[in-house]
C-alpha positions in Angstrom: -24.2 -228.5 7.2 -27.7 -229.1 6.6 -29.7 -230.0 10.1 -31.7 -233.1 10.9 -34.8 -230.5 10.1 -34.4 -230.0 6.5 -33.9 -233.5 5.9 -36.6 -234.6 7.5 -38.7 -231.9 5.1 -37.4 -233.8 2.3 -40.2 -236.5 2.6 -43.0 -233.5 2.6 -45.4 -232.4 -0.3 -42.1 -230.0 -1.7 -40.9 -232.0 -4.5 -38.3 -233.9 -2.6 -36.3 -235.1 -5.3 -35.6 -232.3 -6.8 -34.4 -230.3 -4.0 -32.1 -232.8 -2.7 -30.1 -232.9 -5.4 -29.8 -228.6 -5.6 -29.3 -228.9 -1.8 -26.0 -231.1 -2.0 -25.5 -228.9 -4.9 -25.2 -225.6 -2.3 -24.1 -226.5 0.7 -21.7 -223.2 0.7 -24.7 -220.9 0.5 -26.3 -223.4 3.3 -23.4 -222.5 5.8 -23.2 -219.2 4.4 -26.9 -218.7 6.7 -26.6 -221.3 8.9 -24.8 -218.8 12.1 -28.3 -216.6 11.4 -30.2 -219.8 12.8 -29.0 -220.5 16.2 -32.6 -222.0 17.8 -36.3 -220.8 16.7 -35.7 -217.9 20.0 -37.3 -214.4 19.0 -34.8 -212.5 18.3 -35.8 -209.4 20.1 -33.2 -207.0 18.9 -34.2 -207.1 15.9 -37.3 -206.0 15.8 -36.5 -203.0 17.6 -35.6 -199.9 16.2 -31.7 -200.2 14.7 -29.7 -197.4 13.7 -31.1 -197.6 9.8 -34.5 -198.0 11.2 -37.2 -194.9 11.8 -37.8 -194.9 15.2 -40.9 -196.9 17.0 -42.3 -194.5 19.1 -42.8 -191.0 19.0 -38.8 -189.6 20.1 -36.6 -186.6 19.9 -32.8 -186.4 17.2 -30.7 -184.2 18.4 -31.5 -181.4 16.1 -34.5 -181.2 19.1 -36.9 -182.2 16.3 -39.9 -184.9 17.6 -39.5 -187.1 14.5 -42.6 -189.5 13.1 -43.5 -192.4 14.7 -43.4 -195.3 12.8 -43.1 -199.9 13.0 -41.7 -198.8 8.9 -37.7 -199.8 8.5 -36.7 -197.2 4.7 -34.8 -200.1 3.7 -38.3 -202.7 3.2 -39.8 -198.9 1.9 -36.5 -199.1 -0.7 -37.0 -203.0 -1.3 -40.6 -203.0 -2.6 -39.9 -199.4 -4.5 -37.9 -201.3 -6.4 -40.5 -204.6 -7.7 -42.3 -201.4 -8.9 -42.7 -202.2 -12.7 -43.0 -206.1 -11.3 -46.6 -206.1 -8.5 -49.0 -207.6 -12.2 -46.7 -209.8 -13.9 -48.7 -212.6 -12.8 -45.5 -215.1 -13.8 -42.8 -212.9 -12.9 -41.2 -212.9 -9.4 -44.8 -212.3 -6.7 -46.1 -214.4 -8.5 -47.4 -216.0 -5.6 -49.3 -213.0 -4.2 -51.7 -213.6 -7.0 -52.0 -217.1 -6.3 -52.6 -216.4 -2.8 -56.0 -214.2 -4.2 -57.3 -218.5 -4.3 -57.3 -218.7 -0.5 -57.4 -215.3 1.1 -59.7 -214.0 -0.8 -62.5 -215.6 -0.3 -61.7 -216.6 3.4 -62.0 -212.2 4.2 -65.5 -213.0 1.6 -67.0 -215.6 3.6 -65.7 -214.8 7.1 -67.1 -211.2 6.8 -70.1 -212.5 5.1 -71.3 -215.1 8.2 -70.2 -212.1 10.5 -72.5 -209.5 8.9 -75.1 -211.7 8.1 -75.2 -210.4 4.4 -77.0 -211.8 1.8 -76.4 -210.3 -1.5 -74.7 -213.1 -3.7 -72.9 -210.5 -6.9 -72.2 -208.1 -4.5 -71.5 -209.5 -1.5 -69.2 -207.4 0.1 -71.4 -203.9 -0.9 -71.5 -201.0 2.0 -68.2 -203.1 4.2 -64.7 -200.6 4.2 -61.4 -202.6 4.0 -58.2 -200.4 4.7 -55.3 -202.9 2.7 -52.3 -202.0 4.2 -49.4 -203.0 2.9 -50.8 -203.4 -1.0 -48.0 -203.1 -2.7 -49.7 -202.7 -6.5 -52.9 -203.6 -5.8 -53.3 -207.1 -5.3 -55.0 -208.0 -3.3 -56.8 -205.1 -2.9 -58.2 -204.9 -6.9 -60.4 -208.2 -6.1 -62.3 -207.0 -3.3 -62.8 -203.8 -4.2 -64.8 -205.9 -7.0 -66.9 -207.6 -4.6 -68.0 -204.4 -3.8 -66.3 -203.1 -0.7 -65.2 -199.7 -0.4 -61.4 -200.0 0.0 -57.8 -198.6 0.7 -55.3 -199.2 0.1 -52.4 -198.2 1.8 -48.3 -198.7 1.7 -45.7 -197.0 2.8 -43.8 -197.3 -0.7 -44.7 -194.8 -2.9 -43.6 -196.4 -6.2 -46.1 -199.2 -4.7 -48.5 -197.0 -5.3 -47.9 -196.0 -7.3 -48.4 -199.0 -9.9 -51.4 -199.6 -7.9 -53.4 -196.4 -9.1 -51.4 -196.7 -12.4 -53.9 -200.2 -13.0 -56.9 -199.8 -11.3 -57.3 -196.4 -14.4 -57.4 -199.6 -16.5 -60.4 -200.7 -14.6 -63.3 -197.9 -15.0 -65.3 -200.2 -13.3 -63.2 -199.6 -9.9 -63.2 -195.9 -9.8 -66.0 -195.4 -7.2 -64.3 -198.8 -4.7 -60.9 -198.0 -4.8 -58.5 -196.0 -3.5 -54.7 -196.5 -3.3 -52.8 -194.0 -0.5 -49.1 -193.5 -0.1 -48.0 -193.7 4.6 -48.2 -195.7 7.4 -50.9 -197.7 10.0 -48.9 -194.3 11.6 -50.3 -192.0 9.5 -53.3 -192.4 9.2 -53.7 -192.8 13.5 -52.2 -189.5 14.3 -54.5 -187.8 11.3 -57.2 -185.4 12.7 -60.1 -187.0 10.7 -59.6 -190.6 11.7 -61.9 -192.8 9.4 -62.6 -196.0 11.1 -63.2 -199.4 9.3 -65.0 -202.7 8.6 -62.1 -204.8 8.6 -58.6 -204.0 7.7 -56.3 -207.2 6.2 -52.6 -206.5 6.4 -51.5 -209.8 4.3 -47.5 -210.7 3.9 -46.6 -207.4 6.2 -46.0 -208.3 9.9 -42.8 -209.9 8.7 -41.7 -206.7 6.7 -42.2 -204.3 10.3 -39.8 -203.1 12.9 -42.0 -202.6 15.2 -44.7 -205.4 16.3 -46.7 -203.8 19.0 -47.1 -200.5 17.7 -48.3 -201.9 14.0 -50.9 -204.4 15.2 -51.9 -201.3 18.0 -52.0 -198.8 15.0 -54.0 -201.5 13.0 -56.3 -202.6 15.8 -57.5 -198.8 16.1 -58.1 -198.2 12.9 -60.8 -200.7 12.7 -63.9 -200.5 14.3 -65.9 -202.1 17.3 -66.9 -205.4 16.2 -64.3 -205.4 13.2 -62.6 -207.3 11.9 -58.5 -207.5 11.4 -57.1 -210.3 8.6 -53.3 -211.1 8.8 -50.9 -213.5 6.6 -47.4 -214.2 7.7 -44.2 -216.4 7.9 -44.1 -218.8 11.0 -40.7 -218.6 12.5 -39.7 -221.8 12.1 -36.4 -223.8 10.9 -38.9 -225.2 8.2 -39.8 -221.5 7.7 -36.1 -220.0 7.4 -34.6 -223.0 5.4 -38.2 -222.9 2.7 -39.2 -219.3 2.4 -35.9 -218.1 2.6 -32.5 -219.5 1.6 -34.6 -222.0 -1.1 -36.9 -219.1 -2.0 -35.1 -216.8 -2.4 -31.8 -218.1 -3.5 -32.2 -222.0 -4.8 -35.5 -221.5 -6.5 -36.2 -217.5 -7.6 -40.1 -217.8 -6.1 -39.2 -214.2 -4.3 -36.3 -211.5 -5.2 -32.9 -212.2 -3.4 -33.3 -210.0 0.7 -37.6 -210.3 0.7 -37.2 -211.3 4.2 -35.4 -211.7 7.3 -36.1 -214.9 9.1 -36.1 -213.0 12.4 -38.4 -210.9 11.4 -41.1 -213.4 11.0 -43.8 -213.6 13.2 -45.5 -217.0 15.8 -48.9 -217.6 15.9 -48.3 -216.7 20.0 -47.2 -213.8 19.8 -49.5 -211.9 17.0 -52.3 -213.7 19.1 -50.4 -211.6 22.2 -50.7 -208.4 20.8 -54.2 -208.9 19.3 -55.4 -210.2 23.5 -52.9 -206.9 24.2 -54.7 -204.0 21.7 -58.7 -205.9 23.2 -58.9 -207.7 19.4 -59.4 -211.8 20.3 -57.9 -213.9 17.5 -61.1 -216.8 15.8 -59.5 -218.6 13.3 -56.1 -219.3 12.6 -55.0 -221.8 9.5 -52.3 -223.0 8.6 -50.9 -222.2 4.4 -48.6 -224.5 2.0 -47.0 -222.7 -0.9 -45.4 -225.3 -3.6 -43.9 -222.6 -6.2 -43.4 -225.8 -8.3 -46.6 -225.6 -8.9 -47.1 -222.1 -7.5 -50.3 -223.3 -6.0 -51.4 -222.2 -2.7 -53.1 -224.6 -0.6 -54.6 -225.1 3.4 -52.7 -227.5 5.5 -53.2 -227.9 9.4 -49.5 -227.6 10.1 -48.9 -223.4 10.9 -45.2 -224.3 10.8 -44.2 -222.3 8.0 -47.6 -219.7 6.3 -50.5 -219.0 8.2 -53.4 -216.9 8.2 -55.4 -215.8 11.5 -58.7 -214.0 11.7 -59.7 -211.8 14.6 -62.9 -209.9 16.2 -62.0 -206.4 17.7 -64.0 -205.8 21.2 -67.5 -204.8 20.4 -68.3 -201.5 22.9 -71.0 -202.3 25.2 
């Protein structure tokens, strides 16, 4: 059954008439998924560890061996390993990430320029160290490096890192400003020689992690006092369920089926609370809207679907 909220959404920006026709022909498909959406309350059991996920904190297995702490689910890694050959297909399944650069790159650049009082114009991020967590094939890492930043792309998918490295090799201008590493934020925090960054970016990542608190805590640990954290993600709302999961994956085919789990989407208030618990203070939050028919992102006053958030780590006294 199609809910009233879905009918209301047809009257908004997303090409209402075309969308209504498709949804009416897919009532059986929608009814299969409606059981997931009992309410818009957070299903915390999804974010706690399941039998298929790595532990979200250090634990001991049956053999007595201490297991590595990580917020990453191996099933999520498999999904992105399978996308290795598609990261740089600007017209393929990941084209939405490429077009998102139109919003997120200027947001990161302009925020850092203002925060660090930078006056350079050609390479405004020169001298800043940025960690791009969940970098995938480097879609965001590359333009940030071209703005002069020393960028480290980090991803739990080894295949994604290989794809990113191969693409980088085609552009000699990136060899001194961009590196890619296979691993997790927990790995970096646990390393004997820990690096600290002027900024950390986790764009379209936190909706894929198992333990939000561990992931955000480790991310904050890697940022210098006074440094910045940038997130883009999907809000957990009725609207996002029907558009980001049902429509995007099963009807329009904007992203591969199974890419998202609605229960893992993060409300802005939840992310803000995790950041504040780690002495990081949200400074900006802005809604984002994607039109898949035009492959175009725009800023919006509503955070009901996607949103971007910028936070500052508390400076040392």
